[in-house]
N, CA, C and O of each residue as an XYZ file, in Angstrom:
480
protein
N      78.135    108.087    -25.522
C      77.231    107.761    -26.770
C      78.490    107.833    -27.627
O      79.152    108.870    -27.611
N      78.889    106.712    -28.434
C      79.708    106.574    -29.475
C      79.625    107.463    -30.754
O      80.563    107.325    -31.539
N      78.694    108.311    -31.070
C      78.597    109.038    -32.014
C      78.677    108.488    -33.644
O      79.469    108.926    -34.479
N      77.810    107.579    -33.841
C      77.936    106.695    -35.020
C      77.195    107.802    -36.350
O      76.414    108.753    -36.370
N      77.987    106.998    -37.355
C      77.361    107.819    -38.809
C      75.871    107.023    -39.036
O      75.697    105.830    -39.284
N      74.933    108.021    -38.877
C      73.463    107.476    -38.937
C      73.009    107.642    -40.406
O      72.194    106.862    -40.898
N      73.489    108.557    -41.025
C      72.889    108.645    -42.501
C      73.726    109.489    -43.323
O      74.614    110.155    -42.790
N      73.514    109.529    -44.672
C      74.317    110.031    -45.761
C      73.427    110.720    -46.619
O      72.215    110.506    -46.648
N      74.078    111.616    -47.377
C      72.889    112.367    -48.312
C      73.877    112.863    -49.375
O      75.023    113.273    -49.190
N      73.035    112.712    -50.809
C      73.726    113.193    -51.948
C      73.338    114.647    -52.122
O      72.117    114.774    -52.037
N      73.925    115.688    -52.320
C      73.499    117.003    -52.430
C      73.662    117.507    -53.889
O      74.791    117.937    -54.125
N      72.862    117.545    -54.825
C      72.813    117.735    -56.027
C      72.147    118.576    -56.509
O      71.033    118.811    -56.042
N      72.678    119.314    -57.653
C      72.208    120.149    -58.688
C      70.761    119.908    -59.321
O      69.889    120.740    -59.573
N      70.764    118.495    -59.508
C      69.569    117.751    -60.046
C      69.331    116.637    -59.347
O      69.706    115.518    -59.697
N      68.733    116.881    -58.389
C      68.545    115.773    -57.373
C      67.342    114.774    -57.683
O      67.045    113.841    -56.937
N      66.721    115.065    -58.807
C      65.889    113.622    -59.400
C      66.655    113.098    -60.264
O      66.727    111.871    -60.198
N      67.500    113.810    -61.380
C      68.482    112.841    -62.227
C      69.283    112.296    -61.194
O      69.918    111.364    -61.686
N      69.541    112.430    -60.052
C      70.409    111.684    -59.357
C      69.907    110.479    -58.798
O      70.470    109.390    -58.691
N      68.512    110.910    -58.381
C      67.990    109.773    -57.664
C      67.633    108.565    -58.869
O      67.690    107.351    -58.671
N      67.265    109.220    -60.122
C      67.092    108.142    -61.341
C      68.376    107.344    -61.488
O      68.354    106.139    -61.739
N      69.342    107.943    -61.349
C      70.744    107.086    -61.597
C      70.876    106.271    -60.687
O      70.994    105.082    -60.986
N      70.892    106.657    -59.411
C      71.216    105.558    -58.429
C      70.049    104.659    -58.284
O      70.347    103.488    -58.046
N      68.928    104.905    -58.362
C      67.784    103.763    -58.563
C      68.077    102.642    -59.519
O      67.950    101.439    -59.287
N      68.589    103.350    -60.896
C      69.119    102.570    -61.871
C      70.230    101.674    -61.776
O      70.257    100.538    -62.248
N      71.152    102.247    -61.137
C      72.459    101.641    -60.920
C      72.587    100.741    -59.983
O      73.293     99.757    -60.205
N      71.918    100.903    -58.731
C      72.052     99.883    -57.513
C      70.759     99.338    -57.272
O      70.654     98.466    -56.409
N      69.755     99.723    -57.909
C      68.473     99.055    -57.596
C      67.640     99.585    -56.371
O      66.733     98.914    -55.878
N      67.983    100.767    -55.931
C      67.762    101.532    -54.725
C      66.497    101.816    -54.724
O      66.016    101.702    -55.852
N      65.625    102.197    -53.785
C      64.160    102.851    -53.901
C      64.423    104.084    -53.471
O      65.347    104.345    -52.701
N      63.466    105.081    -54.038
C      63.651    106.206    -53.591
C      61.901    106.874    -53.436
O      61.018    106.710    -54.277
N      61.797    107.481    -52.389
C      60.516    108.127    -51.858
C      60.564    109.200    -51.533
O      61.640    109.565    -51.059
N      59.568    110.089    -51.618
C      59.406    111.328    -51.120
C      58.068    111.532    -50.183
O      57.561    112.647    -50.058
N      57.589    110.470    -49.597
C      56.578    110.403    -48.722
C      57.121    110.843    -47.402
O      57.472    110.050    -46.529
N      57.180    112.312    -47.284
C      57.654    112.749    -45.942
C      57.416    114.431    -46.380
O      57.544    114.952    -47.489
N      56.949    115.166    -44.816
C      56.786    116.430    -44.987
C      57.505    117.483    -45.914
O      56.923    118.424    -46.455
N      58.717    117.227    -46.015
C      59.611    118.031    -46.757
C      59.918    117.887    -47.994
O      60.647    118.647    -48.631
N      59.312    116.782    -48.450
C      59.848    116.302    -50.036
C      61.150    115.617    -50.220
O      61.516    115.244    -51.335
N      61.683    115.488    -49.409
C      63.044    114.761    -49.074
C      63.231    113.564    -49.607
O      62.548    112.680    -49.089
N      64.205    113.117    -50.810
C      64.199    111.891    -51.438
C      64.759    111.151    -50.363
O      65.867    111.424    -49.903
N      63.923    110.069    -49.869
C      64.775    109.097    -49.091
C      65.022    107.807    -49.831
O      64.170    107.218    -50.497
N      66.181    107.451    -49.664
C      66.855    106.300    -50.075
C      67.005    105.208    -49.590
O      67.912    105.193    -48.759
N      66.367    104.004    -49.788
C      66.591    102.778    -49.186
C      67.325    101.839    -49.887
O      66.880    101.612    -51.012
N      68.315    101.223    -49.565
C      69.054    100.644    -50.235
C      68.821     98.991    -50.260
O      69.431     98.220    -51.001
N      67.789     98.616    -49.270
C      67.120     97.127    -49.281
C      68.375     96.253    -48.905
O      68.232     95.036    -49.020
N      69.322     96.628    -48.565
C      70.327     95.687    -48.367
C      70.404     94.880    -46.697
O      71.125     93.908    -46.470
N      69.761     95.348    -45.966
C      69.443     94.927    -44.555
C      70.777     95.025    -43.782
O      70.916     94.493    -42.681
N      71.834     95.787    -44.451
C      73.257     96.371    -43.623
C      73.567     97.338    -44.132
O      73.302     97.527    -45.320
N      74.292     98.339    -43.303
C      74.910     99.529    -43.747
C      73.950    100.776    -43.311
O      73.383    100.556    -42.241
N      73.720    101.717    -43.755
C      72.971    102.834    -43.474
C      72.224    103.283    -45.003
O      72.708    103.139    -46.125
N      70.840    103.893    -44.615
C      70.208    104.514    -45.758
C      70.512    105.959    -45.930
O      71.212    106.566    -45.119
N      69.966    106.535    -47.028
C      70.345    107.975    -46.942
C      69.368    108.737    -47.711
O      68.204    108.337    -47.678
N      69.693    109.903    -48.488
C      68.736    110.599    -49.259
C      69.368    111.435    -50.110
O      70.597    111.487    -50.161
N      68.569    112.176    -50.870
C      69.112    112.941    -51.838
C      68.481    114.466    -52.017
O      67.307    114.509    -52.386
N      69.105    115.599    -51.805
C      68.745    116.774    -51.372
C      69.140    117.751    -52.496
O      70.257    117.653    -53.005
N      68.356    118.593    -52.859
C      68.956    119.847    -53.987
C      70.165    120.782    -53.460
O      70.048    121.265    -52.333
N      71.216    121.034    -54.155
C      72.303    121.820    -53.690
C      71.599    123.228    -53.776
O      70.612    123.441    -54.479
N      72.187    124.111    -53.024
C      71.887    125.607    -53.426
C      72.567    126.175    -54.818
O      73.754    126.089    -55.133
N      71.554    126.742    -55.523
C      71.805    127.457    -56.774
C      73.174    127.552    -56.911
O      73.864    128.058    -56.026
N      73.669    127.080    -58.018
C      75.479    127.637    -58.355
C      76.338    126.891    -57.657
O      77.507    126.943    -58.038
N      76.059    126.130    -56.631
C      76.937    125.164    -55.736
C      77.086    123.738    -56.329
O      76.089    123.135    -56.728
N      78.292    123.212    -56.385
C      78.502    122.241    -56.797
C      78.047    120.904    -55.822
O      77.957    121.206    -54.632
N      77.832    119.877    -56.054
C      77.161    118.787    -55.371
C      78.177    118.157    -54.549
O      79.333    118.506    -54.787
N      77.980    117.265    -53.591
C      78.546    116.720    -52.817
C      78.020    115.634    -52.283
O      76.888    115.400    -52.707
N      78.546    114.672    -51.286
C      78.111    113.793    -50.286
C      78.409    114.322    -49.046
O      79.352    115.075    -48.806
N      77.557    113.898    -48.234
C      77.603    114.209    -46.840
C      77.190    113.276    -45.903
O      76.264    112.493    -46.119
N      77.900    113.322    -44.756
C      77.483    112.201    -43.710
C      76.881    113.131    -42.883
O      77.010    114.355    -42.890
N      75.865    112.060    -41.806
C      75.413    112.534    -40.687
C      75.692    112.085    -39.404
O      75.114    111.022    -39.179
N      76.345    112.485    -38.499
C      76.818    111.899    -37.210
C      76.043    111.924    -36.039
O      76.110    112.936    -35.341
N      75.386    111.077    -35.731
C      74.423    111.075    -34.316
C      75.330    111.741    -32.914
O      76.240    111.089    -32.401
N      74.966    112.973    -32.461
C      75.396    113.464    -31.276
C      74.400    113.397    -30.046
O      73.189    113.419    -30.267
N      74.816    113.328    -28.950
C      73.845    113.518    -28.034
C      73.289    114.995    -27.791
O      72.089    115.111    -27.544
N      74.235    116.315    -27.860
C      73.436    117.290    -27.834
C      74.148    118.246    -29.102
O      75.364    118.434    -29.098
N      73.430    118.716    -29.978
C      73.738    119.267    -31.097
C      74.273    120.782    -30.797
O      75.021    121.351    -31.593
N      73.888    121.309    -29.740
C      74.471    122.595    -29.325
C      75.906    122.621    -28.976
O      76.781    123.359    -29.431
N      76.004    121.574    -27.984
C      77.399    121.260    -27.452
C      78.283    120.975    -28.656
O      79.252    121.708    -28.855
N      77.998    119.887    -29.535
C      78.727    119.841    -30.566
C      79.027    120.812    -31.355
O      80.230    120.839    -31.614
N      78.345    121.710    -31.893
C      78.711    123.029    -32.490
C      79.414    123.778    -31.939
O      80.254    124.386    -32.602
N      79.322    123.949    -30.774
C      80.539    125.009    -29.855
C      81.877    124.106    -29.851
O      82.944    124.531    -30.295
N      81.726    122.933    -29.354
C      83.061    122.273    -29.654
C      83.927    122.052    -30.978
O      85.143    121.863    -31.008
N      82.922    122.122    -32.234
C      83.533    122.293    -33.206
C      84.241    123.732    -33.850
O      85.252    123.921    -34.525
N      83.362    124.491    -33.384
C      83.823    126.180    -33.531
C      85.055    126.471    -32.735
O      85.774    127.418    -33.056
N      85.355    125.650    -31.642
C      86.476    125.832    -30.842
C      87.793    125.259    -31.868
O      88.834    125.882    -32.077
N      87.453    123.994    -32.393
C      88.140    123.501    -33.198
C      88.221    124.119    -34.842
O      88.667    123.438    -35.766
N      87.793    125.284    -34.980
C      87.947    125.896    -36.287
C      87.003    125.554    -37.325
O      87.152    125.942    -38.484
N      85.884    124.724    -36.883
C      84.684    124.773    -37.817
C      83.490    125.894    -38.109
O      83.127    126.649    -37.206
N      83.050    125.933    -39.115
C      81.958    127.005    -39.179
C      80.803    126.324    -39.226
O      80.754    125.282    -39.880
N      79.459    126.902    -38.400
C      78.151    126.252    -38.839
C      77.266    126.989    -40.031
O      76.922    128.170    -39.987
N      77.010    126.203    -40.946
C      76.691    126.866    -42.174
C      74.903    126.601    -42.275
O      74.131    127.188    -43.033
N      74.597    125.628    -41.348
C      73.049    125.247    -41.529
C      72.609    125.381    -39.704
O      72.877    124.412    -38.994
N      72.170    126.201    -39.292
C      72.071    125.983    -37.655
C      71.190    125.044    -37.209
O      70.493    124.435    -38.021
N      71.113    124.819    -35.930
C      70.414    123.653    -35.311
C      68.836    123.868    -35.802
O      68.270    124.951    -35.653
N      68.187    122.692    -36.413
C      66.904    122.918    -36.779
C      66.219    121.834    -36.381
O      66.842    120.794    -36.598
N      64.997    121.667    -35.798
C      64.094    120.579    -35.875
C      63.134    120.447    -36.972
O      62.508    121.374    -37.486
N      63.061    118.828    -37.377
C      62.671    118.567    -38.588
C      61.102    118.255    -38.399
O      60.725    117.819    -37.311
N      60.202    118.466    -39.420
C      58.900    117.605    -38.864
C      58.740    116.540    -38.471
O      57.702    116.265    -37.869
N      59.808    115.522    -38.709
C      59.563    114.343    -38.080
C      60.079    114.342    -36.825
O      59.932    113.257    -36.261
N      60.802    115.436    -35.996
C      61.094    115.291    -34.778
C      62.730    115.480    -34.549
O      63.325    116.031    -33.623
N      63.292    114.739    -35.882
C      64.703    114.392    -35.600
C      65.398    116.167    -35.509
O      64.574    117.082    -35.523
N      66.500    116.416    -35.443
C      66.996    117.691    -35.107
C      68.650    117.595    -35.968
O      69.496    116.708    -35.855
N      68.681    118.538    -36.609
C      70.257    118.667    -37.469
C      70.812    119.959    -37.495
O      70.194    120.962    -37.137
N      71.899    119.953    -37.889
C      72.923    121.291    -38.155
C      73.814    120.599    -39.429
O      73.866    119.428    -39.804
N      74.420    121.692    -39.878
C      75.512    121.266    -40.646
C      76.738    122.247    -40.523
O      76.498    123.454    -40.490
N      77.920    121.840    -40.460
C      78.919    122.771    -40.118
C      80.096    122.155    -41.290
O      80.142    121.046    -41.822
N      80.949    123.282    -41.435
C      82.010    122.958    -42.407
C      83.280    122.743    -41.653
O      83.514    123.598    -40.799
N      84.308    121.603    -41.816
C      85.363    121.591    -41.053
C      86.487    122.481    -41.354
O      86.440    123.204    -42.348
N      87.476    122.477    -40.578
C      88.659    123.417    -40.910
C      89.204    122.942    -42.427
O      89.710    123.822    -43.122
N      89.134    121.872    -42.845
C      89.452    121.806    -44.373
C      88.529    121.875    -45.261
O      88.698    121.197    -46.274
N      87.411    122.628    -45.155
C      86.407    122.710    -46.220
C      85.320    121.600    -46.464
O      84.649    121.642    -47.495
N      85.165    120.765    -45.676
C      84.141    119.407    -45.787
C      83.137    119.590    -44.941
O      83.201    119.749    -43.722
N      81.901    119.551    -45.858
C      80.470    119.839    -45.019
C      80.037    118.661    -44.148
O      79.869    117.556    -44.664
N      79.888    118.825    -43.098
C      79.276    117.393    -41.983
C      78.182    117.827    -41.439
O      78.068    118.953    -40.956
N      77.178    116.856    -41.479
C      76.096    117.145    -40.644
C      76.079    116.388    -39.197
O      76.705    115.356    -38.955
N      75.330    117.023    -38.377
C      75.475    116.437    -36.922
C      73.689    116.184    -36.903
O      72.926    116.779    -37.664
N      73.309    115.299    -35.990
C      71.998    115.249    -35.778
C      71.706    114.617    -34.200
O      72.589    114.152    -33.479
N      70.434    114.705    -33.890
C      69.748    113.699    -32.758
C      68.652    113.187    -33.359
O      68.032    113.948    -34.102
N      68.240    112.011    -33.207
C      67.044    111.141    -33.628
C      66.080    111.347    -32.659
O      66.451    111.347    -31.485
N      65.033    111.505    -32.897
C      63.785    111.221    -32.202
C      63.862    109.779    -31.377
O      63.758    109.596    -30.164
N      64.061    108.893    -32.363
C      64.364    107.563    -31.748
C      65.611    106.973    -32.395
O      66.239    107.485    -33.322
N      65.890    105.792    -31.757
C      67.139    105.057    -32.282
C      66.897    104.152    -33.216
O      66.482    103.055    -32.843
N      67.087    104.390    -34.534
C      66.673    103.682    -35.762
C      67.494    102.378    -35.926
O      67.298    101.643    -36.893
């Protein structure tokens, strides 16, 4: 498996304001019709990847995060730890069946890894 980037998300202390900004600036559509109330962003471009907007933890700065699809999250997290990364959100299965985890690489950047219930 080639491990593609399959999603991105903006993590913001003001997720609704961020959603409104990107809707107005780029014409993206933002919906929350999902079990977690996650703001899903569709660019409508027909190429590239869509993403989402999520609230940041209280008192934390916002950031943009990539999600890389991997065949085995547990193996990826073990390999990442050997390379100096730290797991900050353990593997969890989302209501839609996707699974994800978040790690911080040795340089301090957050990165998500996921397995998708289907190939989108």
